[in-house]
Backbone atoms as SQL, in Angstrom:
CREATE TABLE atoms (id INTEGER PRIMARY KEY, chain TEXT, resi INTEGER, resn TEXT, atom TEXT, x REAL, y REAL, z REAL);
INSERT INTO atoms VALUES
  (1, 'A', 1, 'MET', 'N', -9.705, -0.640, 13.694),
  (2, 'A', 1, 'MET', 'CA', -9.943, 0.306, 12.630),
  (3, 'A', 1, 'MET', 'C', -10.589, -0.436, 11.474),
  (4, 'A', 2, 'ALA', 'N', -11.588, 0.169, 10.868),
  (5, 'A', 2, 'ALA', 'CA', -12.301, -0.454, 9.764),
  (6, 'A', 2, 'ALA', 'C', -11.449, -0.429, 8.505),
  (7, 'A', 3, 'GLU', 'N', -11.623, -1.441, 7.693),
  (8, 'A', 3, 'GLU', 'CA', -10.911, -1.496, 6.419),
  (9, 'A', 3, 'GLU', 'C', -11.476, -0.421, 5.498),
  (10, 'A', 4, 'PRO', 'N', -10.620, 0.199, 4.685),
  (11, 'A', 4, 'PRO', 'CA', -11.128, 1.207, 3.766),
  (12, 'A', 4, 'PRO', 'C', -11.992, 0.566, 2.696),
  (13, 'A', 5, 'SER', 'N', -13.028, 1.253, 2.305),
  (14, 'A', 5, 'SER', 'CA', -13.888, 0.752, 1.241),
  (15, 'A', 5, 'SER', 'C', -13.178, 0.912, -0.088),
  (16, 'A', 6, 'THR', 'N', -13.205, -0.132, -0.885),
  (17, 'A', 6, 'THR', 'CA', -12.603, -0.044, -2.211),
  (18, 'A', 6, 'THR', 'C', -13.656, -0.189, -3.295),
  (19, 'A', 7, 'SER', 'N', -14.906, -0.113, -2.910),
  (20, 'A', 7, 'SER', 'CA', -15.997, -0.241, -3.863),
  (21, 'A', 7, 'SER', 'C', -15.982, 0.926, -4.839),
  (22, 'A', 8, 'SER', 'N', -16.170, 0.620, -6.103),
  (23, 'A', 8, 'SER', 'CA', -16.170, 1.679, -7.101),
  (24, 'A', 8, 'SER', 'C', -17.336, 2.637, -6.900),
  (25, 'A', 9, 'SER', 'N', -18.437, 2.172, -6.272),
  (26, 'A', 9, 'SER', 'CA', -19.559, 3.062, -6.026),
  (27, 'A', 9, 'SER', 'C', -19.271, 4.003, -4.864),
  (28, 'A', 10, 'ALA', 'N', -18.329, 3.665, -4.002),
  (29, 'A', 10, 'ALA', 'CA', -18.022, 4.492, -2.841),
  (30, 'A', 10, 'ALA', 'C', -16.961, 5.531, -3.145),
  (31, 'A', 11, 'ALA', 'N', -16.147, 5.296, -4.159),
  (32, 'A', 11, 'ALA', 'CA', -15.039, 6.206, -4.436),
  (33, 'A', 11, 'ALA', 'C', -14.549, 5.997, -5.863),
  (34, 'A', 12, 'THR', 'N', -13.836, 6.991, -6.351),
  (35, 'A', 12, 'THR', 'CA', -13.187, 6.811, -7.644),
  (36, 'A', 12, 'THR', 'C', -12.035, 5.832, -7.454),
  (37, 'A', 13, 'PRO', 'N', -11.557, 5.219, -8.521),
  (38, 'A', 13, 'PRO', 'CA', -10.412, 4.312, -8.374),
  (39, 'A', 13, 'PRO', 'C', -9.206, 5.006, -7.740),
  (40, 'A', 14, 'GLU', 'N', -8.964, 6.250, -8.102),
  (41, 'A', 14, 'GLU', 'CA', -7.822, 6.978, -7.539),
  (42, 'A', 14, 'GLU', 'C', -7.993, 7.179, -6.031),
  (43, 'A', 15, 'GLN', 'N', -9.190, 7.485, -5.576),
  (44, 'A', 15, 'GLN', 'CA', -9.452, 7.640, -4.141),
  (45, 'A', 15, 'GLN', 'C', -9.270, 6.308, -3.420),
  (46, 'A', 16, 'ALA', 'N', -9.738, 5.239, -4.037),
  (47, 'A', 16, 'ALA', 'CA', -9.602, 3.917, -3.430),
  (48, 'A', 16, 'ALA', 'C', -8.129, 3.516, -3.324),
  (49, 'A', 17, 'VAL', 'N', -7.347, 3.789, -4.367),
  (50, 'A', 17, 'VAL', 'CA', -5.918, 3.464, -4.338),
  (51, 'A', 17, 'VAL', 'C', -5.221, 4.291, -3.266),
  (52, 'A', 18, 'ARG', 'N', -5.594, 5.548, -3.136),
  (53, 'A', 18, 'ARG', 'CA', -5.000, 6.401, -2.093),
  (54, 'A', 18, 'ARG', 'C', -5.263, 5.803, -0.713),
  (55, 'A', 19, 'ARG', 'N', -6.491, 5.357, -0.474),
  (56, 'A', 19, 'ARG', 'CA', -6.810, 4.732, 0.821),
  (57, 'A', 19, 'ARG', 'C', -6.026, 3.440, 1.018),
  (58, 'A', 20, 'LEU', 'N', -5.837, 2.670, -0.041),
  (59, 'A', 20, 'LEU', 'CA', -5.061, 1.435, 0.061),
  (60, 'A', 20, 'LEU', 'C', -3.593, 1.730, 0.359),
  (61, 'A', 21, 'LEU', 'N', -3.044, 2.783, -0.238),
  (62, 'A', 21, 'LEU', 'CA', -1.666, 3.175, 0.067),
  (63, 'A', 21, 'LEU', 'C', -1.525, 3.533, 1.543),
  (64, 'A', 22, 'ILE', 'N', -2.511, 4.232, 2.085),
  (65, 'A', 22, 'ILE', 'CA', -2.485, 4.606, 3.497),
  (66, 'A', 22, 'ILE', 'C', -2.620, 3.366, 4.373),
  (67, 'A', 23, 'THR', 'N', -3.468, 2.429, 3.977),
  (68, 'A', 23, 'THR', 'CA', -3.610, 1.173, 4.719),
  (69, 'A', 23, 'THR', 'C', -2.291, 0.418, 4.735),
  (70, 'A', 24, 'MET', 'N', -1.639, 0.328, 3.579),
  (71, 'A', 24, 'MET', 'CA', -0.335, -0.335, 3.513),
  (72, 'A', 24, 'MET', 'C', 0.661, 0.354, 4.435),
  (73, 'A', 25, 'ALA', 'N', 0.702, 1.679, 4.360),
  (74, 'A', 25, 'ALA', 'CA', 1.641, 2.453, 5.187),
  (75, 'A', 25, 'ALA', 'C', 1.394, 2.209, 6.668),
  (76, 'A', 26, 'ASP', 'N', 0.137, 2.205, 7.075),
  (77, 'A', 26, 'ASP', 'CA', -0.193, 1.967, 8.481),
  (78, 'A', 26, 'ASP', 'C', 0.271, 0.592, 8.938),
  (79, 'A', 27, 'GLU', 'N', -0.015, -0.416, 8.135),
  (80, 'A', 27, 'GLU', 'CA', 0.388, -1.777, 8.498),
  (81, 'A', 27, 'GLU', 'C', 1.902, -1.900, 8.619),
  (82, 'A', 28, 'LEU', 'N', 2.615, -1.338, 7.669),
  (83, 'A', 28, 'LEU', 'CA', 4.076, -1.440, 7.684),
  (84, 'A', 28, 'LEU', 'C', 4.677, -0.679, 8.862),
  (85, 'A', 29, 'ALA', 'N', 4.102, 0.459, 9.194),
  (86, 'A', 29, 'ALA', 'CA', 4.621, 1.276, 10.294),
  (87, 'A', 29, 'ALA', 'C', 4.355, 0.649, 11.656),
  (88, 'A', 30, 'HIS', 'N', 3.283, -0.133, 11.757),
  (89, 'A', 30, 'HIS', 'CA', 2.901, -0.687, 13.059),
  (90, 'A', 30, 'HIS', 'C', 3.283, -2.145, 13.263),
  (91, 'A', 31, 'ASN', 'N', 3.689, -2.838, 12.219),
  (92, 'A', 31, 'ASN', 'CA', 4.049, -4.253, 12.322),
  (93, 'A', 31, 'ASN', 'C', 5.501, -4.446, 11.902),
  (94, 'A', 32, 'ASP', 'N', 6.377, -4.566, 12.881),
  (95, 'A', 32, 'ASP', 'CA', 7.807, -4.776, 12.631),
  (96, 'A', 32, 'ASP', 'C', 8.409, -3.721, 11.693),
  (97, 'A', 33, 'PRO', 'N', 8.309, -2.445, 12.053),
  (98, 'A', 33, 'PRO', 'CA', 8.775, -1.384, 11.149),
  (99, 'A', 33, 'PRO', 'C', 10.257, -1.432, 10.817),
  (100, 'A', 34, 'ASN', 'N', 11.060, -2.074, 11.637),
  (101, 'A', 34, 'ASN', 'CA', 12.501, -2.134, 11.360),
  (102, 'A', 34, 'ASN', 'C', 12.902, -3.341, 10.534),
  (103, 'A', 35, 'ARG', 'N', 11.944, -4.216, 10.268),
  (104, 'A', 35, 'ARG', 'CA', 12.220, -5.391, 9.453),
  (105, 'A', 35, 'ARG', 'C', 12.257, -4.993, 7.978),
  (106, 'A', 36, 'PRO', 'N', 13.094, -5.630, 7.189),
  (107, 'A', 36, 'PRO', 'CA', 13.131, -5.314, 5.754),
  (108, 'A', 36, 'PRO', 'C', 11.838, -5.717, 5.049),
  (109, 'A', 37, 'LEU', 'N', 11.489, -4.966, 4.036),
  (110, 'A', 37, 'LEU', 'CA', 10.376, -5.308, 3.158),
  (111, 'A', 37, 'LEU', 'C', 10.977, -5.729, 1.827),
  (112, 'A', 38, 'THR', 'N', 10.571, -6.874, 1.345),
  (113, 'A', 38, 'THR', 'CA', 11.074, -7.387, 0.073),
  (114, 'A', 38, 'THR', 'C', 10.070, -7.102, -1.043),
  (115, 'A', 39, 'SER', 'N', 10.513, -7.278, -2.246),
  (116, 'A', 39, 'SER', 'CA', 9.628, -7.138, -3.390),
  (117, 'A', 39, 'SER', 'C', 8.491, -8.159, -3.311),
  (118, 'A', 40, 'THR', 'N', 8.818, -9.357, -2.853),
  (119, 'A', 40, 'THR', 'CA', 7.794, -10.395, -2.691),
  (120, 'A', 40, 'THR', 'C', 6.782, -9.989, -1.628),
  (121, 'A', 41, 'GLY', 'N', 7.267, -9.418, -0.534),
  (122, 'A', 41, 'GLY', 'CA', 6.375, -8.952, 0.529),
  (123, 'A', 41, 'GLY', 'C', 5.455, -7.851, 0.049),
  (124, 'A', 42, 'ARG', 'N', 5.992, -6.939, -0.744),
  (125, 'A', 42, 'ARG', 'CA', 5.180, -5.864, -1.326),
  (126, 'A', 42, 'ARG', 'C', 4.076, -6.458, -2.186),
  (127, 'A', 43, 'GLY', 'N', 4.451, -7.388, -3.058),
  (128, 'A', 43, 'GLY', 'CA', 3.465, -8.010, -3.940),
  (129, 'A', 43, 'GLY', 'C', 2.394, -8.771, -3.185),
  (130, 'A', 44, 'ALA', 'N', 2.811, -9.488, -2.141),
  (131, 'A', 44, 'ALA', 'CA', 1.853, -10.251, -1.340),
  (132, 'A', 44, 'ALA', 'C', 0.872, -9.319, -0.628),
  (133, 'A', 45, 'MET', 'N', 1.370, -8.200, -0.138),
  (134, 'A', 45, 'MET', 'CA', 0.504, -7.251, 0.553),
  (135, 'A', 45, 'MET', 'C', -0.509, -6.646, -0.420),
  (136, 'A', 46, 'ILE', 'N', -0.059, -6.295, -1.596),
  (137, 'A', 46, 'ILE', 'CA', -0.955, -5.728, -2.605),
  (138, 'A', 46, 'ILE', 'C', -2.016, -6.751, -3.004),
  (139, 'A', 47, 'LEU', 'N', -1.608, -7.986, -3.197),
  (140, 'A', 47, 'LEU', 'CA', -2.558, -9.044, -3.548),
  (141, 'A', 47, 'LEU', 'C', -3.578, -9.259, -2.432),
  (142, 'A', 48, 'ARG', 'N', -3.111, -9.269, -1.191),
  (143, 'A', 48, 'ARG', 'CA', -4.017, -9.464, -0.052),
  (144, 'A', 48, 'ARG', 'C', -5.038, -8.336, 0.029),
  (145, 'A', 49, 'LEU', 'N', -4.611, -7.117, -0.232),
  (146, 'A', 49, 'LEU', 'CA', -5.515, -5.970, -0.113),
  (147, 'A', 49, 'LEU', 'C', -6.488, -5.839, -1.277),
  (148, 'A', 50, 'THR', 'N', -6.102, -6.306, -2.452),
  (149, 'A', 50, 'THR', 'CA', -6.947, -6.112, -3.633),
  (150, 'A', 50, 'THR', 'C', -7.578, -7.396, -4.161),
  (151, 'A', 51, 'GLY', 'N', -6.985, -8.540, -3.811),
  (152, 'A', 51, 'GLY', 'CA', -7.511, -9.805, -4.308),
  (153, 'A', 51, 'GLY', 'C', -7.512, -9.899, -5.827),
  (154, 'A', 52, 'ARG', 'N', -6.579, -9.238, -6.480),
  (155, 'A', 52, 'ARG', 'CA', -6.497, -9.188, -7.944),
  (156, 'A', 52, 'ARG', 'C', -7.755, -8.596, -8.566),
  (157, 'A', 53, 'GLY', 'N', -8.450, -7.817, -7.776),
  (158, 'A', 53, 'GLY', 'CA', -9.624, -7.112, -8.282),
  (159, 'A', 53, 'GLY', 'C', -9.199, -5.967, -9.186),
  (160, 'A', 54, 'PRO', 'N', -10.122, -5.097, -9.511),
  (161, 'A', 54, 'PRO', 'CA', -9.832, -4.014, -10.451),
  (162, 'A', 54, 'PRO', 'C', -8.769, -3.030, -9.968),
  (163, 'A', 55, 'LEU', 'N', -8.516, -2.996, -8.669),
  (164, 'A', 55, 'LEU', 'CA', -7.517, -2.059, -8.150),
  (165, 'A', 55, 'LEU', 'C', -6.101, -2.646, -8.101),
  (166, 'A', 56, 'TYR', 'N', -5.969, -3.922, -8.375),
  (167, 'A', 56, 'TYR', 'CA', -4.673, -4.598, -8.287),
  (168, 'A', 56, 'TYR', 'C', -3.607, -3.905, -9.145),
  (169, 'A', 57, 'ASP', 'N', -3.886, -3.744, -10.420),
  (170, 'A', 57, 'ASP', 'CA', -2.897, -3.126, -11.318),
  (171, 'A', 57, 'ASP', 'C', -2.629, -1.669, -10.956),
  (172, 'A', 58, 'LEU', 'N', -3.673, -0.964, -10.547),
  (173, 'A', 58, 'LEU', 'CA', -3.497, 0.442, -10.169),
  (174, 'A', 58, 'LEU', 'C', -2.586, 0.572, -8.955),
  (175, 'A', 59, 'LEU', 'N', -2.797, -0.290, -7.954),
  (176, 'A', 59, 'LEU', 'CA', -1.974, -0.230, -6.755),
  (177, 'A', 59, 'LEU', 'C', -0.538, -0.671, -7.060),
  (178, 'A', 60, 'LEU', 'N', -0.382, -1.665, -7.915),
  (179, 'A', 60, 'LEU', 'CA', 0.971, -2.083, -8.324),
  (180, 'A', 60, 'LEU', 'C', 1.738, -0.925, -8.958),
  (181, 'A', 61, 'LYS', 'N', 1.044, -0.124, -9.745),
  (182, 'A', 61, 'LYS', 'CA', 1.693, 1.006, -10.409),
  (183, 'A', 61, 'LYS', 'C', 2.031, 2.136, -9.433),
  (184, 'A', 62, 'ARG', 'N', 1.195, 2.352, -8.424),
  (185, 'A', 62, 'ARG', 'CA', 1.409, 3.477, -7.497),
  (186, 'A', 62, 'ARG', 'C', 2.388, 3.164, -6.380),
  (187, 'A', 63, 'ALA', 'N', 2.407, 1.921, -5.902),
  (188, 'A', 63, 'ALA', 'CA', 3.333, 1.534, -4.827),
  (189, 'A', 63, 'ALA', 'C', 4.702, 1.284, -5.467),
  (190, 'A', 64, 'PRO', 'N', 5.715, 2.027, -5.059),
  (191, 'A', 64, 'PRO', 'CA', 7.033, 1.906, -5.708),
  (192, 'A', 64, 'PRO', 'C', 7.582, 0.484, -5.657),
  (193, 'A', 65, 'ARG', 'N', 8.216, 0.098, -6.731),
  (194, 'A', 65, 'ARG', 'CA', 8.905, -1.198, -6.759),
  (195, 'A', 65, 'ARG', 'C', 10.053, -1.166, -5.767),
  (196, 'A', 66, 'ILE', 'N', 10.389, -2.318, -5.256),
  (197, 'A', 66, 'ILE', 'CA', 11.519, -2.431, -4.328),
  (198, 'A', 66, 'ILE', 'C', 12.675, -3.048, -5.094),
  (199, 'A', 67, 'THR', 'N', 13.717, -2.263, -5.289),
  (200, 'A', 67, 'THR', 'CA', 14.880, -2.730, -6.037),
  (201, 'A', 67, 'THR', 'C', 16.137, -2.777, -5.176),
  (202, 'A', 68, 'THR', 'N', 16.090, -2.142, -4.020),
  (203, 'A', 68, 'THR', 'CA', 17.199, -2.164, -3.063),
  (204, 'A', 68, 'THR', 'C', 16.624, -2.438, -1.686),
  (205, 'A', 69, 'PRO', 'N', 17.419, -2.926, -0.760),
  (206, 'A', 69, 'PRO', 'CA', 16.893, -3.205, 0.578),
  (207, 'A', 69, 'PRO', 'C', 16.245, -1.957, 1.192),
  (208, 'A', 70, 'VAL', 'N', 15.082, -2.158, 1.799),
  (209, 'A', 70, 'VAL', 'CA', 14.356, -1.043, 2.422),
  (210, 'A', 70, 'VAL', 'C', 13.651, -1.547, 3.682),
  (211, 'A', 71, 'ARG', 'N', 13.695, -0.750, 4.719),
  (212, 'A', 71, 'ARG', 'CA', 12.966, -1.066, 5.956),
  (213, 'A', 71, 'ARG', 'C', 11.488, -0.728, 5.759),
  (214, 'A', 72, 'ARG', 'N', 10.649, -1.475, 6.457),
  (215, 'A', 72, 'ARG', 'CA', 9.212, -1.265, 6.350),
  (216, 'A', 72, 'ARG', 'C', 8.819, 0.165, 6.713),
  (217, 'A', 73, 'ALA', 'N', 9.474, 0.737, 7.733),
  (218, 'A', 73, 'ALA', 'CA', 9.162, 2.112, 8.147),
  (219, 'A', 73, 'ALA', 'C', 9.485, 3.109, 7.038),
  (220, 'A', 74, 'ALA', 'N', 10.595, 2.918, 6.356),
  (221, 'A', 74, 'ALA', 'CA', 10.980, 3.824, 5.267),
  (222, 'A', 74, 'ALA', 'C', 10.011, 3.701, 4.095),
  (223, 'A', 75, 'TYR', 'N', 9.619, 2.485, 3.783),
  (224, 'A', 75, 'TYR', 'CA', 8.668, 2.277, 2.690),
  (225, 'A', 75, 'TYR', 'C', 7.312, 2.878, 3.065),
  (226, 'A', 76, 'SER', 'N', 6.931, 2.733, 4.325),
  (227, 'A', 76, 'SER', 'CA', 5.694, 3.322, 4.822),
  (228, 'A', 76, 'SER', 'C', 5.701, 4.829, 4.618),
  (229, 'A', 77, 'ALA', 'N', 6.804, 5.471, 4.945),
  (230, 'A', 77, 'ALA', 'CA', 6.914, 6.922, 4.773),
  (231, 'A', 77, 'ALA', 'C', 6.776, 7.307, 3.300),
  (232, 'A', 78, 'ARG', 'N', 7.358, 6.515, 2.429),
  (233, 'A', 78, 'ARG', 'CA', 7.264, 6.777, 0.985),
  (234, 'A', 78, 'ARG', 'C', 5.818, 6.635, 0.503),
  (235, 'A', 79, 'LEU', 'N', 5.113, 5.614, 0.989),
  (236, 'A', 79, 'LEU', 'CA', 3.712, 5.434, 0.607),
  (237, 'A', 79, 'LEU', 'C', 2.864, 6.613, 1.071),
  (238, 'A', 80, 'ARG', 'N', 3.110, 7.084, 2.272),
  (239, 'A', 80, 'ARG', 'CA', 2.372, 8.248, 2.789),
  (240, 'A', 80, 'ARG', 'C', 2.625, 9.480, 1.925),
  (241, 'A', 81, 'GLN', 'N', 3.861, 9.648, 1.504),
  (242, 'A', 81, 'GLN', 'CA', 4.194, 10.776, 0.650),
  (243, 'A', 81, 'GLN', 'C', 3.435, 10.696, -0.675),
  (244, 'A', 82, 'ILE', 'N', 3.415, 9.520, -1.258),
  (245, 'A', 82, 'ILE', 'CA', 2.699, 9.313, -2.526),
  (246, 'A', 82, 'ILE', 'C', 1.203, 9.558, -2.346),
  (247, 'A', 83, 'ALA', 'N', 0.666, 9.147, -1.194),
  (248, 'A', 83, 'ALA', 'CA', -0.769, 9.322, -0.916),
  (249, 'A', 83, 'ALA', 'C', -1.114, 10.754, -0.513),
  (250, 'A', 84, 'GLY', 'N', -0.098, 11.578, -0.290),
  (251, 'A', 84, 'GLY', 'CA', -0.345, 12.960, 0.105),
  (252, 'A', 84, 'GLY', 'C', -0.625, 13.153, 1.575),
  (253, 'A', 85, 'VAL', 'N', -0.148, 12.193, 2.390),
  (254, 'A', 85, 'VAL', 'CA', -0.341, 12.261, 3.836),
  (255, 'A', 85, 'VAL', 'C', 0.979, 12.628, 4.478),
  (256, 'A', 86, 'ARG', 'N', 0.961, 13.549, 5.393),
  (257, 'A', 86, 'ARG', 'CA', 2.197, 13.957, 6.072),
  (258, 'A', 86, 'ARG', 'C', 2.357, 13.251, 7.377);
């Protein structure tokens, strides 16, 4: 599957963040979904996807903080809900 375009010329920042949320959700759902996701893991994933580019802060704000233990599958479902995907 091709990586979503995050170019500002291809989409608005909100559209790009929505695609990044879906990308995160897909990765979490398909790679060890029963393993816990930590706050550090969330941050590392966001950094890997955005490279601290202009979408970094936007994605940090949209992807919920992890304050209690959560499985990757559950976090994936939450990201899909935020992105408006059922």
